[in-house]
N, C-alpha and C positions, 0 to 999 in steps of 0.2 A: 504494500500500500504506500503510495507516494504521499509525502507531506510537503508543506510549503517549502521547507528547507531543501527538498530534493529538486525543486524546480530551478531551471536556469534563471539567472538574474533577469528581471523584467517580464518573465513569462506569466506571472500571476496577473499583472495588469492586462496583458493581451487576452487571457482567458476570461477575465471579468468583462472586458469590453465586448468580447464575443457573445457572452451570455446576455449582456444588456442589449445587444443588437437585435435580439428577438423580442424585446419589450421590457417595460419597467418591472423592477423587482425590489423588494426590501433586502436588507443584508442577509437575513436567514434564508430567504428564497434564493439568493445568489449561491450561498453555500450548498443548499440542497440541489440546485441545478447543476453545479459543478460536480458534485458527488454522483448525481444521476447520469450525466453525460459521460463521465469517466468510468461508469460501471463500478462505482465505489473504490476505484483505485486512487482517487485524489480526495483528500479531506483537508479543508482549509479552516483553521481555527480563527476565532474572533480577533486574536492578537495579531494576525497577519492580514485578515480581510479588511478590518476597519481603517487601519493606517493606509492601506492601498486605496480604499474608497476616498478617504479625505485628501490624499495626495492627488488623485485623479480629478477630484472636484476642484481643487486649487488650480490645476492646470487647465480647467475648463473643458475636460473631456466628458464629464458627466454632470448632471444637475440632480439635486435632491429636493424632495417635497414631502412634508409630513402628511400622512393619510391614515385612515383606519384600515386595519387588516381584516381578513375574513373572520378572524376570531375577536373582532371588535376591540382591538388594541391599536394604539398609535405606533406607527413605525415610519421611518424615513424610506421613501421609495426613490430609487435611483433610475435615471434615464440617460441614454446616450445623447450627446450633443452633436452638432455638425462637425465640430473639431474632433470629437471622440470617434466619429465614423471615419474621418480622414486618418486619425492615428491608428485605428484598427487596420485599415487598408495598408498603411505603411508597415505596421508590425507584421502583418500577414505576409507581405512580400519579403521582408527581411527574414522571417522565419523560414519561408520556402527556400530562399537562397542558402541559408545556413544549413538546413537539413539536407539539401542536395549536396553541398560541399562535404558535410560529415559523411554522408552515404558514399561518396566517391572515395574518400580516404579509407573508410571501413571495408568497403568492397575490394579495394586494391591491396590491402594489407595481408 
C-alpha cells in the first residue's frame, strides 16, 4: 500500500487536481476518491492532504467554499480553477514524458 511519502515529489498535487477535474469534493471525499481510484493502494492522511489543498488554493489552482455535506455537516468543498486545469495539463504532460524516459532506461537495463 502506497503512502504519501512513497509518492514522487509533486505527484500528490497532480492526483488531487485530477480528482477535482471530475467535480467538486470536500477533503474527505478527495481522500476516498483517491483510495477508490487506486484500488486502495494509495491512502493519503489529513496531515498530507490539507497542506497540499491550502498550498494549491494559495497558488490559485483550486477554490474552496463552505457547504453542507450529505450528512448535514459543514465542510469546505474544493473546485478546480482555470489555472488549476492548465496546471493539471502541464503536470500530465510532464508526467508522461518522465514515465516514458524511466521506461526507456528500465527496459534497456
